[in-house]
C-alpha positions as CSV (number, residue, x, y, z in Angstrom):
1,X,-40.4,-22.2,5.0
2,X,-38.1,-20.9,8.2
3,X,-35.2,-23.4,6.6
4,X,-35.9,-22.5,3.3
5,X,-35.5,-18.8,4.0
6,X,-32.2,-19.3,6.2
7,X,-30.6,-21.2,3.2
8,X,-31.6,-18.6,1.0
9,X,-29.7,-16.0,3.0
10,X,-27.2,-18.0,3.5
11,X,-26.3,-18.3,-0.4
12,X,-27.4,-14.6,-1.0
13,X,-24.4,-14.0,2.1
14,X,-21.9,-16.3,0.4
15,X,-22.6,-14.5,-2.9
16,X,-21.8,-11.3,-2.0
17,X,-18.9,-12.1,-0.2
18,X,-17.5,-14.1,-3.2
19,X,-18.1,-10.8,-5.3
20,X,-16.5,-8.9,-2.5
21,X,-13.2,-11.0,-2.4
22,X,-12.9,-10.9,-6.5
23,X,-13.5,-7.0,-6.2
24,X,-10.3,-7.0,-3.5
25,X,-8.0,-9.3,-5.6
26,X,-8.9,-7.3,-8.5
27,X,-7.3,-4.6,-7.7
28,X,-3.5,-3.3,-8.6
29,X,-4.0,-1.2,-5.6
30,X,-2.7,-3.5,-2.3
31,X,-4.5,-4.7,0.2
32,X,-3.2,-6.0,3.7
33,X,-5.6,-7.2,6.7
34,X,-4.0,-8.3,9.6
35,X,-5.1,-9.4,13.2
36,X,-4.1,-7.4,16.4
37,X,-0.9,-9.9,16.6
38,X,0.3,-8.5,13.4
39,X,-0.7,-11.7,11.5
40,X,-1.3,-11.3,8.2
41,X,-5.0,-12.3,7.1
42,X,-5.6,-11.3,3.4
43,X,-2.8,-10.5,1.2
44,X,-4.2,-9.0,-2.4
45,X,-2.4,-9.7,-5.8
46,X,-1.6,-6.2,-6.1
47,X,0.4,-6.4,-2.9
48,X,2.1,-9.4,-4.9
49,X,2.8,-6.9,-7.4
50,X,4.1,-4.4,-5.5
51,X,6.3,-6.1,-3.5
52,X,7.4,-8.6,-5.4
53,X,6.0,-11.5,-1.9
54,X,3.2,-14.1,-3.0
55,X,0.1,-14.4,-0.8
56,X,1.1,-17.8,0.4
57,X,4.1,-16.2,1.5
58,X,2.6,-13.7,3.5
59,X,-0.8,-15.2,5.1
60,X,0.4,-16.9,8.3
61,X,3.7,-14.5,9.1
62,X,3.9,-11.4,10.9
63,X,3.4,-8.0,9.1
64,X,7.5,-8.0,10.6
65,X,8.5,-11.3,9.3
66,X,6.9,-9.8,5.7
67,X,8.7,-6.1,6.0
68,X,11.9,-7.6,7.1
69,X,11.9,-8.7,3.3
70,X,12.0,-5.1,2.3
71,X,14.2,-2.2,3.0
72,X,14.6,1.6,3.3
73,X,15.5,3.0,-0.3
74,X,18.7,4.4,2.0
75,X,20.1,1.3,3.9
76,X,21.4,3.2,6.7
77,X,17.7,3.9,7.8
78,X,18.2,1.8,10.6
79,X,16.8,-1.8,11.5
80,X,13.8,-2.7,9.8
81,X,11.9,-3.3,13.0
82,X,12.1,0.6,13.7
83,X,11.5,1.7,10.1
84,X,8.5,-0.3,10.0
85,X,7.5,1.2,13.6
86,X,7.9,4.8,12.3
87,X,5.9,4.7,9.0
88,X,2.9,2.9,11.1
89,X,3.3,5.5,13.7
90,X,3.3,8.2,11.3
91,X,0.1,6.6,9.2
92,X,-1.8,5.8,12.8
93,X,-0.5,10.2,13.6
94,X,-4.2,11.4,15.1
95,X,-2.9,15.0,14.8
96,X,-2.7,14.9,11.1
97,X,-5.7,17.2,9.8
98,X,-6.7,13.8,7.6
99,X,-8.3,11.7,9.6
100,X,-6.8,8.7,7.3
101,X,-3.1,10.1,7.0
102,X,-1.4,9.0,3.5
103,X,2.2,8.9,3.5
104,X,4.9,8.1,0.8
105,X,8.0,5.9,1.2
106,X,10.8,4.7,-0.8
107,X,11.5,1.2,-0.7
108,X,13.8,-1.3,-1.4
109,X,11.8,-5.0,-2.3
110,X,12.8,-8.2,-2.6
111,X,14.0,-8.5,-5.6
112,X,16.6,-5.1,-5.2
113,X,14.3,-2.9,-7.1
114,X,12.8,0.4,-5.8
115,X,9.4,1.2,-5.5
116,X,7.8,4.4,-4.3
117,X,4.4,3.7,-2.2
118,X,1.9,5.7,-1.1
119,X,0.0,4.3,1.9
120,X,-3.2,4.8,3.7
121,X,-4.4,2.6,6.7
122,X,-7.6,1.3,8.5
123,X,-8.9,-0.3,11.5
124,X,-12.1,-1.7,12.4
125,X,-13.8,-4.3,14.6
126,X,-15.3,-7.4,14.3
127,X,-16.8,-9.8,16.8
128,X,-15.3,-8.1,19.3
129,X,-11.4,-8.2,17.2
130,X,-9.6,-5.8,16.2
131,X,-8.4,-5.7,12.2
132,X,-5.7,-3.6,10.5
133,X,-5.4,-2.9,7.4
134,X,-3.5,-1.2,4.9
135,X,-4.1,0.4,1.0
136,X,-0.7,0.5,-0.9
137,X,-0.3,2.0,-4.1
138,X,2.5,1.8,-6.2
139,X,3.3,5.5,-7.6
140,X,6.9,4.8,-8.9
141,X,6.1,5.1,-12.4
142,X,4.2,8.5,-11.1
143,X,7.2,9.5,-9.4
144,X,9.2,9.4,-12.5
145,X,7.1,11.3,-15.0
146,X,6.6,13.6,-12.6
147,X,11.0,14.1,-11.8
148,X,10.9,14.1,-16.3
149,X,8.1,16.7,-16.1
150,X,10.2,19.0,-14.1
151,X,13.5,18.3,-15.7
152,X,12.0,19.5,-19.2
153,X,11.0,22.3,-17.4
154,X,14.2,23.5,-16.7
155,X,15.7,22.5,-20.0
156,X,13.0,24.7,-21.2
157,X,13.6,27.4,-19.1
158,X,17.7,27.5,-19.9
159,X,16.8,27.3,-23.6
160,X,14.4,30.6,-23.1
161,X,17.1,32.6,-21.0
162,X,20.0,31.3,-22.9
163,X,18.0,32.5,-26.5
164,X,19.7,36.0,-27.6
165,X,16.1,35.8,-29.8
166,X,13.0,37.7,-27.8
167,X,10.4,34.5,-27.0
168,X,7.1,35.9,-26.0
């Protein structure tokens, strides 16, 4: 009876793990998990879409190796390791009011396109080992829409101000 109960618990745990993995893989947000040496352990489909780098290319490599395939939008921002270090330091900044700060970064992905991303990091301990992760959202479309809205508002304001007619 104990063996049957153990098997049932193991099957339930495997099913739960599979559901969780499917959830992580199906989100458009990028999710990355790496160990304390910076070696990437998980790279979901969202990360593939945002960065244009497949999970096969990312898993097993270090964060620095993968980040070196991207660059700051401003090419003169220094080397990639320093750039990535400054981003991670900003994410880890404990002086911010938010427990887990979110930052926005403009990057050039390997195919040359510019992406504006919003990133947040996290960490946890499991079986005596520390794991680090990040959640990345592509906000390029949102930024473009905001810029278009500002431009439209400015055009409307200019039209109103230049009109000889009274407008209420």
